[in-house]
C-alpha positions as CSV (number, residue, x, y, z in Angstrom):
1,X,43.8,-15.7,-20.9
2,X,40.1,-16.5,-20.4
3,X,37.2,-16.2,-22.8
4,X,33.5,-16.3,-21.7
5,X,30.1,-15.2,-22.7
6,X,28.7,-12.4,-20.5
7,X,26.3,-9.4,-20.4
8,X,28.5,-6.3,-20.5
9,X,27.3,-2.9,-19.2
10,X,29.3,0.2,-20.0
11,X,28.6,3.5,-18.2
12,X,29.8,7.1,-18.5
13,X,28.6,10.5,-17.4
14,X,27.3,12.9,-20.0
15,X,29.1,16.2,-19.9
16,X,31.7,15.0,-17.4
17,X,34.6,17.0,-18.9
18,X,32.6,20.2,-18.8
19,X,31.7,19.6,-15.2
20,X,35.3,18.9,-14.3
21,X,36.3,22.2,-16.0
22,X,33.9,24.1,-13.8
23,X,34.6,22.4,-10.5
24,X,37.2,19.6,-10.6
25,X,37.3,18.7,-6.9
26,X,33.6,18.9,-6.4
27,X,32.7,16.9,-9.5
28,X,35.1,14.1,-8.5
29,X,33.7,14.0,-5.0
30,X,30.1,13.9,-6.3
31,X,31.0,11.1,-8.7
32,X,32.6,9.0,-6.0
33,X,29.5,9.5,-3.8
34,X,27.1,8.4,-6.6
35,X,29.3,5.4,-7.4
36,X,29.2,4.4,-3.7
37,X,25.3,4.6,-3.8
38,X,25.2,2.5,-7.0
39,X,27.5,-0.3,-5.6
40,X,24.8,-2.1,-3.6
41,X,22.5,-2.3,-6.6
42,X,25.4,-4.0,-8.5
43,X,25.7,-6.6,-5.8
44,X,21.9,-7.1,-5.7
45,X,22.1,-8.2,-9.3
46,X,25.3,-10.3,-8.9
47,X,27.3,-7.9,-11.0
48,X,31.1,-7.6,-11.1
49,X,33.1,-4.5,-11.6
50,X,35.5,-5.2,-14.5
51,X,37.2,-1.8,-14.3
52,X,36.6,1.8,-13.4
53,X,37.2,4.6,-16.0
54,X,37.7,8.3,-15.3
55,X,34.0,9.1,-15.8
56,X,32.3,5.7,-15.6
57,X,32.8,1.9,-15.2
58,X,32.5,-1.4,-16.9
59,X,30.4,-4.2,-15.4
60,X,29.9,-7.8,-16.1
61,X,26.6,-9.8,-15.4
62,X,25.8,-13.4,-15.8
63,X,22.8,-12.7,-18.0
64,X,21.3,-9.8,-20.0
65,X,18.1,-9.6,-17.8
66,X,20.2,-8.9,-14.7
67,X,22.2,-6.3,-16.6
68,X,19.1,-4.5,-17.9
69,X,17.3,-4.6,-14.6
70,X,20.4,-3.2,-12.9
71,X,20.6,-0.4,-15.5
72,X,17.0,0.7,-15.0
73,X,17.2,0.6,-11.2
74,X,20.5,2.5,-11.3
75,X,19.0,5.2,-13.5
76,X,15.9,5.5,-11.3
77,X,18.2,5.9,-8.3
78,X,20.2,8.6,-10.1
79,X,17.0,10.4,-11.1
80,X,16.0,10.5,-7.5
81,X,19.4,11.7,-6.3
82,X,19.6,14.4,-9.1
83,X,16.1,15.7,-8.1
84,X,17.6,17.0,-4.8
85,X,20.4,18.9,-6.6
86,X,20.7,22.1,-8.6
87,X,20.5,21.5,-12.4
88,X,24.2,22.4,-12.9
89,X,25.1,19.6,-10.5
90,X,23.0,16.9,-12.0
91,X,25.2,13.9,-13.0
92,X,23.4,11.8,-15.6
93,X,24.8,8.5,-16.8
94,X,24.5,6.9,-20.2
95,X,24.4,3.1,-20.2
96,X,25.1,0.6,-23.0
97,X,24.4,-3.1,-22.6
98,X,25.3,-6.1,-24.8
99,X,25.5,-9.8,-24.5
100,X,28.7,-11.1,-26.1
101,X,32.1,-12.7,-25.7
102,X,34.6,-11.1,-23.4
103,X,38.3,-11.9,-23.1
104,X,40.1,-11.4,-19.8
105,X,43.9,-11.3,-19.8
106,X,46.0,-10.3,-16.9
107,X,43.2,-8.4,-15.3
108,X,42.3,-6.5,-18.6
109,X,39.1,-7.0,-20.4
110,X,38.6,-6.7,-24.1
111,X,36.6,-8.1,-27.1
112,X,33.7,-7.5,-29.3
113,X,31.2,-7.7,-26.5
114,X,32.8,-4.7,-24.8
115,X,33.1,-2.7,-28.1
116,X,29.4,-3.1,-28.8
117,X,28.5,-2.0,-25.2
118,X,30.7,1.1,-25.6
119,X,29.1,2.1,-28.9
120,X,25.6,1.6,-27.5
121,X,26.5,3.8,-24.6
122,X,27.2,6.6,-27.0
123,X,23.7,6.6,-28.4
124,X,21.9,6.3,-25.0
125,X,19.9,9.3,-23.8
126,X,21.6,10.9,-20.7
127,X,19.8,9.1,-17.8
128,X,18.7,6.3,-20.1
129,X,19.8,2.8,-21.3
130,X,20.6,1.4,-24.8
131,X,20.5,-2.4,-25.2
132,X,21.6,-4.5,-28.1
133,X,19.1,-6.7,-30.0
134,X,20.9,-9.8,-28.8
135,X,20.7,-8.8,-25.1
136,X,17.0,-7.7,-25.5
137,X,16.0,-10.9,-27.1
138,X,17.5,-13.0,-24.3
139,X,16.1,-10.7,-21.5
140,X,12.7,-9.6,-22.8
141,X,10.6,-12.4,-21.1
142,X,11.9,-11.3,-17.7
143,X,11.8,-7.5,-18.0
144,X,9.3,-5.6,-15.9
145,X,9.7,-2.5,-18.1
146,X,9.0,-1.8,-21.8
147,X,11.9,-0.9,-24.1
148,X,11.5,1.0,-27.4
149,X,12.9,-0.4,-30.7
150,X,15.3,2.4,-31.8
151,X,16.3,0.7,-35.1
152,X,19.7,-0.3,-36.5
153,X,22.9,1.6,-36.0
154,X,26.1,1.3,-38.0
155,X,29.1,2.1,-35.9
156,X,32.4,3.0,-37.5
157,X,34.5,0.4,-35.7
158,X,32.0,-2.5,-36.2
159,X,31.3,-4.3,-39.4
160,X,27.7,-5.3,-38.9
161,X,24.9,-2.9,-37.9
162,X,23.6,-3.2,-34.3
163,X,19.9,-3.2,-33.5
164,X,19.2,-1.1,-30.4
165,X,16.4,-1.0,-27.9
166,X,16.2,1.9,-25.5
167,X,14.7,2.9,-22.2
168,X,14.5,6.6,-21.4
169,X,13.8,8.5,-18.2
170,X,10.3,10.0,-17.7
171,X,8.4,6.8,-18.0
172,X,6.5,7.2,-14.7
173,X,4.9,3.8,-14.9
174,X,8.3,2.2,-15.3
175,X,9.7,4.2,-12.4
176,X,6.9,3.1,-10.1
177,X,7.3,-0.6,-11.1
178,X,11.1,-0.3,-10.7
179,X,11.0,0.7,-7.0
180,X,14.3,-0.5,-5.9
181,X,14.0,-3.0,-3.1
182,X,17.3,-1.7,-1.7
183,X,16.2,1.9,-1.7
184,X,15.1,3.6,1.5
185,X,11.3,4.0,1.9
186,X,9.9,7.3,0.9
187,X,9.6,8.6,4.5
188,X,13.4,8.3,4.9
189,X,14.3,10.0,1.5
190,X,15.3,13.2,3.2
191,X,18.3,14.8,4.8
192,X,21.5,13.0,5.4
193,X,23.5,14.2,8.4
194,X,27.2,13.7,9.0
195,X,28.9,14.3,12.3
196,X,32.5,15.2,11.8
197,X,35.1,14.3,14.5
198,X,35.1,17.1,17.1
199,X,38.4,19.0,17.2
200,X,40.4,18.6,20.4
201,X,41.8,22.0,21.3
202,X,43.3,20.7,24.6
203,X,46.1,18.2,25.3
204,X,46.5,15.2,23.0
205,X,45.6,13.1,26.0
206,X,42.0,14.5,25.9
207,X,41.4,13.3,22.3
208,X,39.1,10.6,23.7
209,X,36.8,13.3,25.1
210,X,36.2,14.8,21.6
211,X,35.8,11.4,20.0
212,X,33.4,10.2,22.7
213,X,31.2,13.3,22.3
214,X,31.0,12.8,18.5
215,X,30.3,9.1,18.9
216,X,27.6,9.7,21.4
217,X,26.0,12.4,19.2
218,X,26.0,10.0,16.2
219,X,24.3,7.4,18.3
220,X,21.7,9.8,19.7
221,X,20.8,11.4,16.4
222,X,20.5,8.0,14.7
223,X,17.7,6.9,17.1
224,X,15.1,9.1,15.3
225,X,13.6,8.3,11.9
226,X,13.2,11.8,10.3
227,X,16.6,12.0,8.7
228,X,19.5,9.6,8.1
229,X,22.8,9.8,10.1
230,X,26.1,8.6,8.6
231,X,28.2,6.2,10.5
232,X,31.4,7.0,12.4
233,X,33.5,5.2,9.6
234,X,32.0,7.6,7.0
235,X,33.0,10.8,8.7
236,X,36.0,10.1,11.0
237,X,38.2,9.4,8.0
238,X,38.3,13.2,7.5
239,X,40.1,13.8,10.8
240,X,43.1,16.0,10.3
241,X,42.3,16.6,6.6
242,X,41.9,20.2,5.9
243,X,39.1,19.8,3.3
244,X,36.4,22.2,2.5
245,X,33.1,21.1,4.1
246,X,31.5,21.3,0.7
247,X,33.9,18.7,-0.7
248,X,33.5,16.4,2.3
249,X,29.7,16.6,2.0
250,X,29.9,15.7,-1.7
251,X,32.1,12.7,-1.1
252,X,29.9,11.3,1.7
253,X,26.6,12.6,0.1
254,X,25.7,14.6,3.2
255,X,23.0,17.3,3.3
256,X,24.1,18.8,6.6
257,X,27.3,18.6,8.6
258,X,27.8,18.9,12.3
259,X,31.2,19.9,13.6
260,X,32.5,21.1,16.9
261,X,35.4,21.7,19.3
262,X,36.3,20.5,22.8
263,X,38.5,22.5,25.2
264,X,39.4,21.4,28.7
265,X,40.9,23.5,31.5
266,X,41.6,21.5,34.7
267,X,38.1,20.4,35.8
268,X,36.1,22.5,33.3
269,X,35.2,21.6,29.8
270,X,33.8,23.7,27.0
271,X,32.1,22.2,23.9
272,X,31.0,24.2,20.9
273,X,29.1,22.8,18.0
274,X,27.6,24.1,14.8
275,X,25.2,22.8,12.1
276,X,26.1,23.9,8.6
277,X,24.7,23.6,5.1
278,X,27.9,22.6,3.3
279,X,26.8,23.6,-0.2
280,X,26.3,27.3,0.9
281,X,28.5,27.3,4.0
282,X,25.6,28.8,5.9
283,X,25.7,28.3,9.7
284,X,22.2,27.1,10.6
285,X,22.7,26.7,14.4
286,X,25.5,27.1,16.9
287,X,25.7,26.3,20.6
288,X,28.2,26.3,23.4
289,X,28.2,24.2,26.6
290,X,30.3,24.8,29.7
291,X,30.4,22.0,32.2
292,X,32.3,20.7,35.2
293,X,34.0,17.4,34.3
294,X,32.9,15.6,37.5
295,X,31.5,12.3,36.5
296,X,32.8,12.1,33.0
297,X,30.1,9.8,31.6
298,X,27.3,11.8,33.2
299,X,28.8,15.0,31.8
300,X,29.1,13.5,28.3
301,X,25.5,12.2,28.4
302,X,24.2,15.6,29.5
303,X,26.0,17.5,26.7
304,X,24.9,14.9,24.2
305,X,21.3,15.2,25.3
306,X,21.5,19.0,25.1
307,X,23.1,18.9,21.6
308,X,20.6,16.4,20.3
309,X,17.6,18.3,21.7
310,X,18.9,21.5,20.1
311,X,19.9,20.1,16.7
312,X,16.9,18.0,15.8
313,X,14.3,20.7,15.6
314,X,16.8,22.9,13.7
315,X,17.1,20.2,11.0
316,X,13.4,19.8,11.0
317,X,12.9,23.5,10.4
318,X,15.5,23.7,7.6
319,X,14.1,20.7,5.8
320,X,10.6,22.1,6.1
321,X,11.8,25.3,4.3
322,X,13.5,23.5,1.3
323,X,11.9,24.0,-2.1
324,X,9.5,21.3,-3.3
325,X,11.2,18.2,-4.4
326,X,8.7,17.3,-7.1
327,X,6.5,19.3,-9.5
328,X,3.2,20.5,-8.2
329,X,1.6,18.5,-11.1
330,X,3.0,15.3,-9.6
331,X,3.0,15.7,-5.9
332,X,4.4,13.2,-3.5
333,X,3.4,12.4,0.1
334,X,6.8,13.5,1.3
335,X,6.6,16.9,-0.4
336,X,3.2,17.6,1.0
337,X,4.4,16.5,4.5
338,X,7.3,19.0,4.3
339,X,5.1,21.8,3.1
340,X,2.7,21.0,6.0
341,X,5.7,21.0,8.4
342,X,6.8,24.5,7.1
343,X,3.3,25.9,8.2
344,X,3.5,23.9,11.4
345,X,6.6,25.9,12.4
346,X,4.5,29.1,12.1
347,X,1.9,28.4,14.8
348,X,-0.9,30.7,13.9
349,X,-4.5,29.6,13.3
350,X,-4.3,30.1,9.6
351,X,-1.1,28.1,9.3
352,X,-2.5,25.5,11.6
353,X,-5.4,25.0,9.2
354,X,-3.2,24.8,6.1
355,X,-0.9,22.4,7.9
356,X,-3.7,20.0,8.7
357,X,-4.9,20.1,5.1
358,X,-1.4,19.3,3.8
359,X,-0.8,16.5,6.3
360,X,-4.1,14.9,5.3
361,X,-3.1,15.2,1.6
362,X,0.3,13.7,2.4
363,X,-1.3,10.7,4.1
364,X,-3.7,10.3,1.1
365,X,-0.8,10.3,-1.3
366,X,1.3,7.9,0.8
367,X,-0.6,6.0,3.5
368,X,2.7,4.4,4.7
369,X,4.1,7.8,5.8
370,X,4.1,7.2,9.6
371,X,5.6,10.5,10.5
372,X,2.7,12.3,8.7
373,X,0.2,10.4,10.8
374,X,2.1,11.3,14.0
375,X,2.3,15.1,13.1
376,X,-1.4,15.2,12.2
377,X,-2.3,13.7,15.5
378,X,0.0,16.1,17.3
379,X,-1.4,19.2,15.6
380,X,-5.0,18.2,16.3
381,X,-4.1,17.9,20.0
382,X,-2.3,21.3,19.8
383,X,-5.4,22.8,18.2
384,X,-7.3,21.9,21.4
385,X,-4.5,23.3,23.6
386,X,-4.4,26.6,21.7
387,X,-8.2,26.8,21.7
388,X,-8.4,26.8,17.9
389,X,-10.8,23.9,17.8
390,X,-13.1,22.4,20.4
391,X,-12.3,19.0,21.8
392,X,-14.8,16.3,20.8
393,X,-15.0,12.5,21.1
394,X,-14.6,12.3,17.3
395,X,-11.5,14.5,17.3
396,X,-9.8,12.5,20.1
397,X,-10.7,9.2,18.4
398,X,-9.2,10.4,15.1
399,X,-6.0,11.4,16.9
400,X,-5.8,8.0,18.6
401,X,-6.3,6.2,15.3
402,X,-3.5,8.4,13.7
403,X,-1.2,7.7,16.6
404,X,-1.8,3.9,16.4
405,X,-1.2,4.0,12.7
406,X,2.0,5.9,13.2
407,X,3.3,3.3,15.7
408,X,2.3,0.5,13.3
409,X,4.1,2.1,10.4
410,X,7.3,3.1,12.2
411,X,7.8,0.9,15.3
412,X,11.2,2.4,16.1
413,X,9.9,6.0,16.3
414,X,9.9,7.4,19.8
415,X,7.9,10.3,18.5
416,X,5.1,7.9,17.3
417,X,5.0,6.2,20.7
418,X,5.1,9.6,22.5
419,X,2.1,11.0,20.7
420,X,0.2,7.7,21.3
421,X,1.0,8.0,25.0
422,X,-0.2,11.6,25.0
423,X,-3.5,10.8,23.5
424,X,-4.1,7.8,25.7
425,X,-3.2,9.7,28.9
426,X,-5.4,12.6,28.0
427,X,-8.3,10.2,27.2
428,X,-8.0,8.5,30.6
429,X,-6.2,5.4,29.6
430,X,-3.6,6.0,32.2
431,X,-1.8,2.7,32.3
432,X,-1.7,2.3,28.5
433,X,-0.3,5.8,28.2
434,X,2.4,5.1,30.7
435,X,3.4,2.0,28.8
436,X,3.6,3.8,25.5
437,X,5.6,6.7,27.1
438,X,8.1,4.3,28.7
439,X,8.4,2.6,25.3
440,X,9.2,6.0,23.7
441,X,11.9,6.8,26.2
442,X,13.4,3.3,25.9
443,X,13.6,3.7,22.2
444,X,15.3,7.1,22.5
445,X,16.6,8.3,25.8
446,X,17.6,11.6,24.1
447,X,14.1,12.4,22.9
448,X,13.0,15.3,25.1
449,X,9.5,15.1,23.7
450,X,9.2,11.6,24.9
451,X,10.5,12.6,28.3
452,X,8.0,15.4,28.5
453,X,5.1,13.0,27.6
454,X,6.3,10.7,30.3
455,X,5.9,13.7,32.6
456,X,2.3,14.2,31.3
457,X,1.5,10.5,32.1
458,X,2.8,11.1,35.7
459,X,0.7,14.2,35.9
460,X,-2.6,12.7,34.9
461,X,-1.9,9.8,37.3
462,X,-1.4,12.2,40.2
463,X,2.4,11.7,40.5
464,X,3.1,15.4,40.3
465,X,6.7,15.7,41.6
466,X,7.8,13.1,39.1
467,X,5.9,15.0,36.4
468,X,7.7,18.2,37.4
469,X,11.1,16.5,37.2
470,X,10.4,15.3,33.6
471,X,8.8,18.6,32.5
472,X,11.7,20.6,33.8
473,X,14.3,18.6,32.0
474,X,12.3,18.6,28.8
475,X,11.8,22.4,29.0
476,X,15.5,23.0,29.7
477,X,16.9,20.9,26.9
478,X,14.1,20.8,24.3
479,X,12.5,24.2,24.5
480,X,12.9,25.1,20.8
481,X,10.5,22.5,19.4
482,X,6.9,23.8,18.9
483,X,5.5,20.3,19.2
484,X,5.6,20.7,22.9
485,X,4.5,23.3,25.4
486,X,6.0,22.0,28.6
487,X,5.7,25.2,30.6
488,X,1.8,25.0,30.6
489,X,1.9,21.4,31.8
490,X,4.5,22.2,34.4
491,X,2.2,24.9,35.7
492,X,-0.6,22.3,36.2
493,X,1.6,20.0,38.3
494,X,2.8,22.8,40.5
495,X,-0.8,24.0,40.9
496,X,-2.0,20.6,41.9
497,X,0.8,20.4,44.6
498,X,-0.4,23.8,45.9
499,X,2.7,25.6,44.7
500,X,0.8,28.5,43.2
501,X,3.6,31.0,42.8
502,X,5.6,28.5,40.8
503,X,2.5,27.6,38.8
504,X,2.0,31.2,37.9
505,X,5.6,31.6,36.8
506,X,5.3,28.6,34.5
507,X,2.0,29.8,33.1
508,X,3.5,33.2,32.3
509,X,6.5,31.5,30.6
510,X,4.0,29.7,28.3
511,X,2.0,32.9,27.6
512,X,5.2,34.8,26.8
513,X,5.7,32.4,23.9
514,X,2.0,31.9,23.0
515,X,-0.2,34.7,24.4
516,X,-3.5,32.9,23.6
517,X,-2.7,29.4,24.7
518,X,-5.9,28.1,26.2
519,X,-4.4,25.8,28.8
520,X,-1.9,28.4,30.0
521,X,-4.7,31.0,30.3
522,X,-7.0,28.6,32.3
523,X,-4.3,27.4,34.7
524,X,-3.2,31.1,35.2
525,X,-6.8,32.0,36.1
526,X,-7.2,29.1,38.5
527,X,-3.9,29.9,40.2
528,X,-4.8,33.6,40.6
529,X,-8.1,32.4,42.1
530,X,-6.3,30.3,44.7
531,X,-3.9,33.1,45.5
532,X,-6.8,35.4,46.3
533,X,-5.9,37.8,43.5
534,X,-9.5,38.5,42.7
535,X,-9.1,41.5,40.4
536,X,-6.4,39.8,38.3
537,X,-8.3,36.5,38.4
538,X,-11.5,38.1,37.1
539,X,-9.6,40.0,34.5
540,X,-8.0,36.7,33.4
541,X,-11.5,35.1,33.1
542,X,-12.8,38.1,31.2
543,X,-9.9,37.7,28.7
544,X,-10.7,34.0,28.4
545,X,-14.3,34.9,27.5
546,X,-13.2,37.4,24.8
547,X,-10.8,34.9,23.3
548,X,-12.9,31.8,23.7
549,X,-16.6,32.8,24.0
550,X,-17.7,29.2,23.9
551,X,-15.7,28.3,27.1
552,X,-17.7,27.4,30.2
553,X,-16.6,25.6,33.4
554,X,-18.4,22.4,32.7
555,X,-17.4,22.3,29.0
556,X,-13.8,22.8,29.9
557,X,-13.8,20.2,32.7
558,X,-15.6,17.6,30.5
559,X,-12.3,16.8,28.7
560,X,-10.3,16.6,32.0
561,X,-9.8,12.8,32.6
562,X,-7.2,12.8,35.4
563,X,-6.9,9.7,37.5
564,X,-7.5,11.4,40.9
565,X,-10.8,13.0,41.5
566,X,-9.3,15.2,44.1
567,X,-7.0,16.8,41.5
568,X,-10.0,17.6,39.3
569,X,-11.9,19.1,42.2
570,X,-8.8,21.1,43.2
571,X,-8.7,22.6,39.6
572,X,-12.4,23.2,39.6
573,X,-12.2,25.1,42.9
574,X,-9.5,27.5,41.5
575,X,-11.5,28.2,38.3
576,X,-14.7,28.9,40.4
577,X,-12.7,31.2,42.7
578,X,-11.5,33.0,39.6
579,X,-15.1,33.5,38.4
580,X,-15.4,31.0,35.6
581,X,-19.0,29.8,35.4
């Protein structure tokens, strides 16, 4: 038997029995997920788990300050986690803290210290903390938050009254001061994606194929910084367990799940995959890939790249359409970014303008949000490509500054390096652009946007065949993301090699998606001019004049900063033959 003085924290979930009655399995899975998220904070404050209860736990700390600081940080974390859930799934803990004597006997803990903590827990506000006067007196000089004197309470199983001090949710100043050092930064507080082990529908000997594909996909998705990806150990433990995806998601705290199958027949392999929202069971995306086995690793890499390129923009789209995560009276940078993203995925001039305003507001609210800087730079460049705004030195300089800030704020983001490379290459800093593009592809070989920007850098440098190779791969595997319009750039490289029919095909591909795309219209006109299709060429130039009355030959060419003068002259020649003056 051991007796010692300690700070005791007792926790339980308000309304847990009611929640269990409604959804026993789901409530238990959610409780385990929350408990797993809380565990690192316990360790950060040198806490020890004395025991788990059905709906809570008992913790021991060396001093009262550590116990109270843990309690406030835990409740801040839970408020954040609950904000992402429907009201009926909110799990709100009540915490009671006391400094007193504890007796440990054969692994069991008891004593007055625990009794007081248990009683204090009963008076705590759901989501709040109740602290005994003794614990508060010891800890108050070290506390970064203010507690409220709640008066004396007489509990039935205690002889003397207990003075209580309370901290309740809703104190925004306290929440800001208590930013948990172990929490993810705000630009990562978004979707959590779990990749389940792919089901092997072939012989048992082919199990390694299914596992290899899931492993590669986890690795590929984890290289980006927009959403979090759970590790293999988190998801592979559900192999051969016939659990509802909703229960799996609750246990591992996943927003989306990816699952798939692998079938092999001699030298052929078929992989299917789907992205699902486990809470509703909705299938958000599905894809199928049939390949010859051939070089096994090359085949796996190709399928992984295709899966990654298809899945990422779908997750972006779904996240952009979620309801606001904070009230409009208290906006956050992340909410404004997501709202801007939702307009970005509807590329019209009106949505473009709204998106820019929201991205600017996002940066003003949270200047550390690197992805908002990158998207604002991207959409400014797209505004020029679509002809919605005129290119100017000030606009290009702003885009470059935004791209540099994005790289500084998120040095592991291939997207940030890719947009920096794009701006540098288009401004004539060809070598700097190439370095940034190679950095982007080194950071994430599965990022088709980065691969396409590498193609752009080759194009402005005059290496057109290499550019075509990169553009073609990017267009094949990453053609669902509106950040990039590779067909138009592919048309330019084919044109500059004198392959006018191919250039015309790529221009038409772009115009099918975006009928008023300025670059696609101009390269189409130049190509028709070189092909001697005078009537069509002049009709194309007339259409350009109607759509963009400010466009002239010299104004358009002023922003062309390709490395080879011969390429610029070649382009000028086609536009002149088409009738642009």
